[in-house]
Residue, then its C-alpha position, 0 to 999 in steps of 0.5 A: x511559229x510559222x507566221x506565213x501559215x498564220x497570215x494565210x489563215x487570217x486572210x482566209x478567215x477574216x478577209x476573204x470569208x467576210x466578202x473581200x474580193x479584190x485580189x490585189x488587196x488579198x495578195x498584199x495582205x498575204x505578203x505584208x508581215x503584220x507581226x513586224x508592225x506590232x511591239x515586241x512580245x505582241x507577235x502572237x496576237x498579230x493575226x487576230x482580227x482586232x486592233x493592238x496597242x503600238x504605244x503613244x496610246x495608239x493601236x494598229x488597225x483591225x485587219x478586216x477594216x483595213x482590207x475593206x477600206x483598201x478594196x473600196x478605194x479601188x486602188x490601181x498599180x499606177x495610183x498615188x495614194x494619201x493615207x491619213x494616219x500612219x500609226x504603225x505603218x501597216x496600212x501604208x505598207x499594204x497600199x505600197x504593195x498595190x499602188x505606185x507611191x504612198x504619202x502618209x501623215x502621222x500626228x505623233x513624231x515617234x510613231x512616224x519615225x518607227x514606221x520609217x524604220x520598218x519600211x526601210x528594213x522591209x525594203x518598202x521604198x515607195x512610201x513617204x512619211x511626214x508629221x503633220x495635221x492629217x485634216x489638211x492633207x499633203x498639198x505639195x504631193x497632191x493631187x492623189x488618185x485615192x485618199x484613205x482616212x482611218x479616223x472619223x471626222x465631223x464632216x469631210x475636210x475640204x482640203x482632202x476633197x480638193x487634193x483628189x484627182x478627177x475620178x479620185x476616191x476618198x474613203x473616210x468615216x464621217x459623223x460623231x459617236x454612234x452615228x458614224x458612216x463610212x463614206x466613199x467620195x468620188x470626184x466627178x468634176x471641179x466641185x462635184x463629188x459622188x457620195x456613197x454610204x458604205x455602212x455604219x462604223x465606229x472609229x476614233x476621232x480625226x484630230x486636226x484643225x479641220x476636224x475634231x480638237x484634242x479635247x474631244x471626249x472620245x479622244x481623252x477618255x481612258x480606254x480599257x486594255x485589249x487582251x494580250x496588248x499593252x494598256x494605254x496610260x490613263x487619259x492618253x488618247x486612243x489611235x487618232x488614225x484608226x485605233x481601238x474602237x473600244x469607248x467608255x460611256x455610252x458607246x458599245x465596245x466594238x473592235x476598231x472600224x467594224x461595221x455595226x451589228x445592225x448592218x454587218x454582224x447580223x447579216x454575216x451571222x445570219x448567212x452563217x446560220x443559214x449555211x449550217x442549216x442547209x448543210x445539216x438538212x443535206x446531211x440528214x437527207x443523205x443519211x436517211x436515204x442510206x438507212x436500209x431498204x425503202x428509206x424515205x429518200x432512197x426512192x422516187x416514183x415516176x408518173x407516166x400516162x400509162x402507169x408509174x415506175x418506183x425507181x431506186x435513186x440511192x443504191x449500194x454496189x452489189x446490193x439487189x434493188x427492186x424497180x416496181x412498174x405499175x401498168x394501168x388496165x389496158x386491152x393491149x400489150x404494154x411496153x416498158x423501155x430502158x436505154x441500154x446504157x442503164x444496164x451498164x449500171x444495173x443488170x436485170x436479174x429477174x422479172x415477176x411476172x415474166x414479160x411476154x417478149x423483149x426487143x432491142x431498138x435504137x439503143x433501148x431495150x423493150x419489155x412487152x407484157x400481156x394485156x390486162x383490162x381487168x385492173x392494174x398490173x404490177x411488175x417487179x424488176x430485180x436489179x443488180x447494181x454494177x458500177x458505183x457513182x452517179x448514173x442517169x436512166x431513160x425510162x419509157x412506158x408506152x409513148x412517154x419517157x422520163x429521165x431519172x438519176x440515181x447514185x450508187x454508193x460503193 
């Protein structure tokens, strides 16, 4: 199985098409092999946009929400970053490909050990992992340029705010149940923070002394198994560091960390629907314009003070077309002019009724028609298309000119 190709497709479909623009994040997601961070036998599901079980009742986070949080953290090459919730180590691995150094905290000793082994095998040397309470941060390694928390807290732990550099960014879901909001806090002073709401989300609880307790109902609820993944044991906790967002009771069964339907999914699918509608309208327009002579979109009428010109805007190569000119009544001779370059695409095969005279001046060809004060005069030019492709024509009647575009199909 070509994992590189599948990984690129995941990034294209589930990351860039959903609005992620940070090239460092996109590059990291193309580089880090997510299949190395899932249990054996689950590799074929590694690039689905969904969380997967990794044991200990925990899951590896959904790729899109990881990309979103990393982008909002505004990571730079020289940054020192704290991640709360190591889990499988996937998010830490991504951060390590962008930032200078990553400090990652995990509650479960087994998961922390497995993550260290993965980092060593992959050669990711700029990640430190320890077992501890993520709500307390990592004081000895502080301050940090960015802190990313992959579980929801009832409020922002004070320790995490205090461990930010001036200008540092903290990304964390705040709130309980269906009221969670993904927040970004930027430190602007010793005790001053700029707060931004990034949208509604649904995360499992952050367990710790300054967060939720291990008896939180969402943490202890039995979660249904994900398709193709390992089912957690009854009453075992889902991922406290960004695991499966499927909840029992009244919470909707959403993938971990997905922006809620009212704020993301509806907008996303609305844009998709509008795009398809516009595409189909353009397709129908082109097809109608190509359906035989006189199709509703194949011609356009240019209106000028001295008359009008019915002009073909869609033509076929080597297929004759008519250009119909209608002069208003006049006691003076009438003149129609066409730029000479136009005749490289169309050649005039005949004029009915015949013109009184022709002349060439300033790169334009002029056709003179006799005066007729009794009524409008209609002139038909028989045009032969010559060169396929888009063309522009400058058409004049009397002292006025108009520019007209046409497309000649092979």
